[in-house]
C-alpha positions in Angstrom: 58.2 72.0 45.9 55.4 69.7 47.1 53.1 70.4 49.9 54.8 67.8 52.2 58.2 69.6 51.9 56.5 73.0 52.5 54.8 71.7 55.7 58.0 70.2 57.1 59.9 73.5 56.4 57.2 75.5 58.0 57.2 73.2 61.1 61.0 73.5 61.6 60.9 77.3 61.0 58.1 77.6 63.6 60.1 75.5 66.1 63.2 77.6 65.5 61.4 80.9 66.0 59.8 79.5 69.2 63.2 78.6 70.5 64.5 82.0 69.7 61.7 83.8 71.4 62.0 81.6 74.6 65.8 82.1 74.4 65.4 85.9 74.4 62.9 85.7 77.3 65.3 83.6 79.3 68.1 86.1 78.8 65.9 89.0 79.8 65.0 87.1 83.0 68.6 86.6 83.7 69.4 90.2 83.0 66.6 91.2 85.5 67.9 88.7 88.0 71.5 90.1 87.8 70.7 93.8 87.9 74.3 94.7 88.7 75.6 92.8 85.7 77.5 95.0 83.1 76.6 95.0 79.5 79.9 93.3 78.6 79.3 90.5 81.1 75.8 90.0 79.9 76.9 89.6 76.3 79.6 87.2 77.3 77.2 85.3 79.4 74.8 85.0 76.5 77.5 83.5 74.3 78.5 81.2 77.2 74.9 80.0 77.3 74.8 79.3 73.6 78.2 77.5 73.5 77.7 75.6 76.8 74.2 74.4 76.0 74.4 73.5 72.3 74.5 69.8 73.3 71.1 70.2 75.0 69.3 73.2 73.6 66.2 72.4 75.6 67.9 73.4 78.9 68.1 77.0 77.5 64.5 77.2 76.7 63.4 75.5 79.9 61.5 77.6 82.4 64.0 76.3 85.0 66.9 77.3 82.8 70.4 75.9 83.0 73.3 76.7 85.3 75.7 77.8 82.6 75.1 81.5 83.0 75.1 81.2 86.8 78.4 79.4 86.5 79.9 82.1 84.3 78.6 84.9 86.5 79.9 83.1 89.6 83.4 82.7 88.0 83.5 86.4 87.1 82.4 87.4 90.6 85.0 85.1 92.1 87.6 86.6 89.8 86.7 90.1 90.9 86.7 89.0 94.5 90.2 87.5 94.1 91.4 90.7 92.5 90.0 92.8 95.4 91.5 90.4 97.9 94.9 90.6 96.3 94.7 94.4 96.2 93.7 94.5 99.9 96.6 92.1 100.7 99.0 94.3 98.8 97.8 97.4 100.7 98.2 95.5 104.0 101.7 94.4 103.1 102.7 98.0 102.3 101.1 99.2 105.5 102.9 96.6 107.6 106.2 97.3 105.8 105.8 101.1 106.6 105.0 100.3 110.2 108.1 98.0 110.4 110.3 100.7 109.0 109.0 103.2 111.5 109.7 100.8 114.4 113.2 100.0 113.1 113.9 103.7 112.7 112.8 104.3 116.3 114.9 101.4 117.5 117.9 102.7 115.6 117.5 106.2 117.0 117.2 104.7 120.5 120.4 102.7 120.0 122.2 105.7 118.8 121.1 107.7 121.8 122.3 105.0 124.2 125.5 104.7 122.3 126.1 108.5 122.6 125.7 108.3 126.4 128.2 105.5 126.8 130.6 106.7 124.1 132.7 109.2 126.1 133.5 106.6 128.7 134.6 104.1 126.1 136.7 106.7 124.3 138.5 107.6 127.6 139.1 103.9 128.3 140.5 103.4 124.8 142.7 106.6 125.1 144.0 105.5 128.5 145.0 102.1 127.1 147.3 104.0 124.7 145.4 103.3 121.5 147.1 104.3 118.3 145.3 103.8 115.0 147.2 101.9 112.3 147.9 103.6 109.0 145.3 101.4 107.2 142.4 102.4 109.5 143.5 106.0 109.5 143.6 106.3 105.7 140.2 104.4 105.4 138.5 107.0 107.7 140.2 110.0 106.1 139.2 108.8 102.6 135.5 108.7 103.7 135.4 112.0 105.6 137.4 114.0 103.0 134.7 113.8 100.3 132.1 116.1 102.0 132.2 119.1 104.4 130.0 117.1 106.8 130.0 113.3 107.3 127.9 111.4 109.8 130.0 109.9 112.6 127.9 106.6 112.9 127.8 106.3 109.1 131.6 106.7 108.9 132.1 104.0 111.6 129.7 101.6 109.8 131.3 102.3 106.3 134.9 101.9 107.5 133.9 98.9 109.7 135.8 100.5 112.6 134.4 101.0 116.2 133.1 104.5 116.6 135.3 105.3 119.6 138.4 104.5 117.4 137.0 106.8 114.7 136.6 109.5 117.3 140.3 109.2 118.4 141.4 109.2 114.7 139.5 112.4 114.0 140.7 114.1 117.2 144.3 113.5 116.0 143.6 115.3 112.7 143.8 119.1 112.9 141.7 119.5 109.7 138.7 117.7 111.1 136.5 118.0 114.2 133.4 116.3 115.6 130.3 118.4 116.1 126.7 117.2 116.7 127.4 113.6 115.5 129.0 114.9 112.3 132.7 114.9 111.3 133.4 118.4 110.0 136.0 118.8 107.2 137.2 122.3 108.1 139.1 123.0 104.8 136.2 121.8 102.6 133.6 123.6 104.6 135.6 126.8 104.5 136.2 126.4 100.8 132.5 126.0 100.1 131.7 129.0 102.3 134.2 131.1 100.5 132.8 130.1 97.1 129.3 131.0 98.3 130.5 134.3 99.7 132.5 135.1 96.6 129.5 134.5 94.5 127.7 137.1 96.7 130.7 139.5 96.7 130.9 139.4 100.5 134.2 139.2 102.5 134.5 136.0 104.5 136.3 137.8 107.3 134.3 141.0 107.9 131.2 140.1 105.9 131.3 143.5 104.1 130.5 143.6 100.4 133.3 144.3 97.9 133.3 145.1 94.1 133.5 142.2 91.7 137.0 141.6 90.6 138.7 143.1 93.7 141.9 141.5 94.9 141.5 142.7 98.5 138.6 143.6 100.8 138.4 147.4 101.0 137.3 147.2 104.6 139.7 144.7 106.3 142.3 144.1 103.5 141.6 140.3 103.3 143.1 138.9 100.1 140.3 137.6 98.0 
């Protein structure tokens, strides 16, 4: 290799090394400028600088620097801000939904209380008019209240789509059911569950005295078990 070729190679190598040194200095300045930047973001920003400035390498080495890294950092900051804003909006939606449900619950309870006050009068007016439930409505109500020992009266009215005063009159005509504290009591089912519970504890449902397991009659009152 002649001297001219060696000189040219040395020149380009020196220029390359100079660019590398100034490039590292520039990145260190940027790192110092963005103290809250994470290591991951710094590395990504460095690559962004290289890729974004390859068309004009001098802007990287310039003392003024280029806006590539600032643009990348701004985009990442904006992204994080958007995520935080979306999270705050989600929390706000949940809070408003919870408040709305509380208000709706209070309103519903208030309506139920008002309905309870006016109900006896409406029931009496309906009874005085000679109301008699048709077989379809009667069976619909009985099918609903026969499942559980206790069924909510308003819920039964809503489910059967029958006015609550009509449900009251239907239940009053059924000896196996009664209305107590806004609940329709299924007497047979309630008694059956009570007997099952008592039987499991070996206690007589009549006199509440304990009997021996396997007994056919209560030794205290003679109740057939």
